[in-house]
C-alpha positions in Angstrom: -16.4 11.3 -17.1 -13.5 9.2 -18.3 -12.4 9.4 -21.9 -13.6 5.9 -22.7 -17.0 6.6 -21.1 -17.2 9.8 -23.0 -16.4 8.0 -26.3 -19.2 5.5 -25.6 -21.6 8.3 -24.8 -20.8 10.2 -28.0 -21.3 7.1 -30.0 -24.7 6.3 -28.4 -26.3 9.7 -28.0 -25.7 13.4 -28.5 -22.8 13.9 -26.1 -22.6 17.5 -24.8 -19.3 17.1 -22.9 -17.0 15.3 -25.4 -13.3 15.5 -25.9 -13.4 16.5 -29.5 -9.9 17.8 -29.9 -8.2 15.5 -27.3 -6.9 13.1 -29.9 -5.3 15.9 -31.9 -3.6 17.4 -28.8 -2.4 14.0 -27.6 -0.9 13.3 -31.1 0.9 16.7 -31.1 2.3 16.0 -27.6 3.4 12.5 -28.7 5.1 13.9 -31.7 6.9 16.4 -29.5 8.1 13.7 -27.2 9.1 11.2 -29.9 12.4 13.0 -30.8 13.9 10.1 -32.8 10.6 9.5 -34.7 10.5 5.7 -33.9 6.8 6.0 -32.9 7.6 5.0 -29.3 8.1 7.1 -26.2 9.7 6.1 -23.0 9.5 7.5 -19.5 12.9 9.2 -20.2 11.4 10.9 -23.4 8.4 12.1 -21.3 10.7 13.4 -18.5 13.0 15.3 -21.0 10.1 16.7 -22.9 8.2 17.9 -19.8 11.2 19.5 -18.3 11.8 21.5 -21.5 8.2 22.8 -21.7 7.4 26.3 -20.5 4.3 27.6 -18.8 3.2 24.4 -17.2 0.5 24.7 -14.5 2.9 23.0 -12.0 6.4 23.9 -11.0 8.5 20.8 -11.4 8.3 17.5 -13.3 9.8 14.7 -11.3 11.0 11.2 -12.3 8.5 9.8 -9.8 5.6 11.6 -11.4 6.6 10.4 -14.9 7.1 6.8 -13.8 3.7 6.9 -12.0 2.1 8.3 -15.2 3.7 5.5 -17.4 2.7 2.8 -15.0 -0.9 4.0 -14.7 -1.4 4.4 -18.4 0.1 1.2 -19.6 -2.2 -1.4 -21.1 -2.6 -4.4 -18.9 
């Protein structure tokens, strides 16, 4: 279930599979990536932040992966 669908389900009925702490985790990650505290992050910020993180479940962060992530999560 997508996050938006999950939010709708939680609002309408007792959701049993909701992302209760997702917003908090995303905010902490955003703060980590926003090194200059301008409340904006770029693909470069994400790439630098991800390459500095340890214990990720995958081996390498690539520029292609970060650019795909940014393009797929932008508001249209």
